[in-house]
FIKOLZA-1660 file (N, C-alpha, C; in steps of 0.1 Angstrom, whole numbers, plus 5000, padded with zeros to 4 digits):
% residues 73
   i   px   py   pz ch aa at
   1 4188 0493 9788  A  X  N
   1 4179 0503 9790  A  X CA
   1 4167 0497 9794  A  X  C
   2 4161 0500 9805  A  X  N
   2 4150 0494 9811  A  X CA
   2 4137 0496 9804  A  X  C
   3 4128 0486 9806  A  X  N
   3 4117 0487 9797  A  X CA
   3 4109 0498 9801  A  X  C
   4 4107 0502 9813  A  X  N
   4 4101 0517 9817  A  X CA
   4 4106 0527 9808  A  X  C
   5 4119 0530 9808  A  X  N
   5 4125 0539 9799  A  X CA
   5 4122 0538 9784  A  X  C
   6 4124 0527 9779  A  X  N
   6 4120 0525 9764  A  X CA
   6 4106 0529 9762  A  X  C
   7 4096 0525 9770  A  X  N
   7 4083 0528 9770  A  X CA
   7 4081 0542 9769  A  X  C
   8 4087 0550 9779  A  X  N
   8 4087 0564 9779  A  X CA
   8 4092 0571 9767  A  X  C
   9 4104 0566 9761  A  X  N
   9 4110 0573 9750  A  X CA
   9 4099 0571 9738  A  X  C
  10 4093 0559 9737  A  X  N
  10 4084 0555 9726  A  X CA
  10 4071 0563 9726  A  X  C
  11 4067 0568 9738  A  X  N
  11 4056 0577 9741  A  X CA
  11 4059 0591 9735  A  X  C
  12 4072 0596 9740  A  X  N
  12 4075 0608 9735  A  X CA
  12 4077 0609 9720  A  X  C
  13 4082 0598 9715  A  X  N
  13 4085 0597 9699  A  X CA
  13 4072 0599 9693  A  X  C
  14 4061 0591 9697  A  X  N
  14 4048 0591 9692  A  X CA
  14 4042 0605 9693  A  X  C
  15 4043 0612 9704  A  X  N
  15 4038 0624 9706  A  X CA
  15 4045 0634 9695  A  X  C
  16 4058 0633 9694  A  X  N
  16 4063 0642 9685  A  X CA
  16 4060 0640 9671  A  X  C
  17 4058 0627 9668  A  X  N
  17 4053 0624 9654  A  X CA
  17 4039 0630 9651  A  X  C
  18 4031 0628 9661  A  X  N
  18 4018 0633 9660  A  X CA
  18 4017 0649 9657  A  X  C
  19 4026 0656 9665  A  X  N
  19 4027 0670 9664  A  X CA
  19 4032 0675 9651  A  X  C
  20 4041 0667 9646  A  X  N
  20 4047 0671 9632  A  X CA
  20 4036 0667 9622  A  X  C
  21 4028 0656 9623  A  X  N
  21 4017 0655 9614  A  X CA
  21 4007 0666 9614  A  X  C
  22 4003 0670 9625  A  X  N
  22 3993 0682 9627  A  X CA
  22 3998 0694 9621  A  X  C
  23 4012 0696 9622  A  X  N
  23 4019 0708 9617  A  X CA
  23 4019 0708 9602  A  X  C
  24 4022 0695 9596  A  X  N
  24 4022 0695 9582  A  X CA
  24 4009 0697 9577  A  X  C
  25 4000 0691 9583  A  X  N
  25 3985 0692 9579  A  X CA
  25 3978 0707 9578  A  X  C
  26 3984 0714 9588  A  X  N
  26 3981 0728 9589  A  X CA
  26 3988 0736 9579  A  X  C
  27 4000 0734 9577  A  X  N
  27 4009 0740 9567  A  X CA
  27 4003 0739 9553  A  X  C
  28 3998 0727 9550  A  X  N
  28 3992 0723 9537  A  X CA
  28 3979 0732 9535  A  X  C
  29 3970 0730 9546  A  X  N
  29 3958 0738 9545  A  X CA
  29 3959 0755 9544  A  X  C
  30 3968 0758 9551  A  X  N
  30 3971 0773 9551  A  X CA
  30 3977 0776 9537  A  X  C
  31 3987 0769 9533  A  X  N
  31 3994 0772 9519  A  X CA
  31 3982 0771 9509  A  X  C
  32 3974 0760 9509  A  X  N
  32 3963 0760 9499  A  X CA
  32 3954 0772 9499  A  X  C
  33 3951 0777 9510  A  X  N
  33 3941 0788 9513  A  X CA
  33 3948 0801 9505  A  X  C
  34 3960 0804 9510  A  X  N
  34 3967 0814 9504  A  X CA
  34 3968 0813 9489  A  X  C
  35 3971 0802 9486  A  X  N
  35 3977 0798 9470  A  X CA
  35 3962 0801 9462  A  X  C
  36 3952 0797 9466  A  X  N
  36 3937 0797 9459  A  X CA
  36 3936 0814 9458  A  X  C
  37 3938 0822 9468  A  X  N
  37 3934 0836 9470  A  X CA
  37 3944 0843 9459  A  X  C
  38 3958 0839 9458  A  X  N
  38 3967 0846 9451  A  X CA
  38 3963 0842 9437  A  X  C
  39 3959 0830 9432  A  X  N
  39 3957 0825 9420  A  X CA
  39 3945 0833 9415  A  X  C
  40 3934 0835 9423  A  X  N
  40 3922 0842 9417  A  X CA
  40 3925 0856 9416  A  X  C
  41 3934 0862 9425  A  X  N
  41 3939 0876 9422  A  X CA
  41 3947 0877 9410  A  X  C
  42 3956 0869 9408  A  X  N
  42 3964 0869 9397  A  X CA
  42 3957 0870 9383  A  X  C
  43 3946 0859 9382  A  X  N
  43 3937 0858 9371  A  X CA
  43 3931 0870 9368  A  X  C
  44 3924 0876 9377  A  X  N
  44 3917 0890 9376  A  X CA
  44 3926 0900 9372  A  X  C
  45 3939 0902 9379  A  X  N
  45 3947 0913 9375  A  X CA
  45 3951 0911 9359  A  X  C
  46 3957 0898 9358  A  X  N
  46 3961 0895 9343  A  X CA
  46 3952 0899 9332  A  X  C
  47 3937 0894 9335  A  X  N
  47 3927 0898 9326  A  X CA
  47 3927 0913 9324  A  X  C
  48 3927 0921 9334  A  X  N
  48 3924 0934 9333  A  X CA
  48 3937 0941 9326  A  X  C
  49 3949 0937 9328  A  X  N
  49 3960 0944 9321  A  X CA
  49 3962 0941 9308  A  X  C
  50 3956 0927 9305  A  X  N
  50 3959 0923 9291  A  X CA
  50 3946 0924 9282  A  X  C
  51 3937 0930 9287  A  X  N
  51 3923 0931 9280  A  X CA
  51 3917 0916 9277  A  X  C
  52 3918 0908 9286  A  X  N
  52 3909 0895 9284  A  X CA
  52 3920 0883 9284  A  X  C
  53 3933 0885 9287  A  X  N
  53 3940 0874 9286  A  X CA
  53 3940 0864 9298  A  X  C
  54 3945 0853 9299  A  X  N
  54 3944 0843 9309  A  X CA
  54 3958 0840 9314  A  X  C
  55 3959 0837 9327  A  X  N
  55 3969 0835 9335  A  X CA
  55 3965 0824 9345  A  X  C
  56 3972 0815 9349  A  X  N
  56 3969 0806 9360  A  X CA
  56 3981 0802 9367  A  X  C
  57 3980 0801 9380  A  X  N
  57 3990 0795 9390  A  X CA
  57 3985 0781 9394  A  X  C
  58 3995 0772 9392  A  X  N
  58 3990 0759 9394  A  X CA
  58 4001 0751 9402  A  X  C
  59 3999 0739 9407  A  X  N
  59 4008 0730 9414  A  X CA
  59 4016 0723 9402  A  X  C
  60 4028 0720 9403  A  X  N
  60 4036 0713 9393  A  X CA
  60 4033 0699 9395  A  X  C
  61 4028 0695 9406  A  X  N
  61 4024 0680 9409  A  X CA
  61 4013 0682 9420  A  X  C
  62 4005 0672 9421  A  X  N
  62 3993 0672 9432  A  X CA
  62 4000 0667 9444  A  X  C
  63 4012 0662 9445  A  X  N
  63 4018 0655 9457  A  X CA
  63 4022 0666 9470  A  X  C
  64 4030 0674 9467  A  X  N
  64 4036 0684 9476  A  X CA
  64 4042 0696 9470  A  X  C
  65 4034 0707 9471  A  X  N
  65 4039 0720 9465  A  X CA
  65 4053 0726 9471  A  X  C
  66 4056 0720 9484  A  X  N
  66 4066 0724 9491  A  X CA
  66 4079 0719 9485  A  X  C
  67 4076 0706 9477  A  X  N
  67 4088 0699 9472  A  X CA
  67 4087 0701 9457  A  X  C
  68 4077 0700 9450  A  X  N
  68 4074 0702 9435  A  X CA
  68 4074 0716 9430  A  X  C
  69 4068 0726 9438  A  X  N
  69 4066 0738 9434  A  X CA
  69 4053 0743 9428  A  X  C
  70 4053 0754 9423  A  X  N
  70 4041 0758 9415  A  X CA
  70 4045 0764 9404  A  X  C
  71 4037 0766 9393  A  X  N
  71 4041 0773 9382  A  X CA
  71 4030 0783 9376  A  X  C
  72 4034 0793 9368  A  X  N
  72 4026 0803 9362  A  X CA
  72 4024 0799 9346  A  X  C
  73 4011 0797 9344  A  X  N
  73 4009 0794 9330  A  X CA
  73 4000 0806 9323  A  X  C
% end
């Protein structure tokens, strides 16, 4: 493989990685916004139907909710 071809492939690879990173960041941001809204709504509805009870939606781990999930307490 020629040096020029290798450099072109490395540039493409770096471009794809940058896109992937931006996508993952946006996915986390959008998920968090939706999660927060759902959590607030859940808390409000649960208090209403249980006359003061408490429910929370939270991340199982602070690392990655797409891997670790969420839980209802």
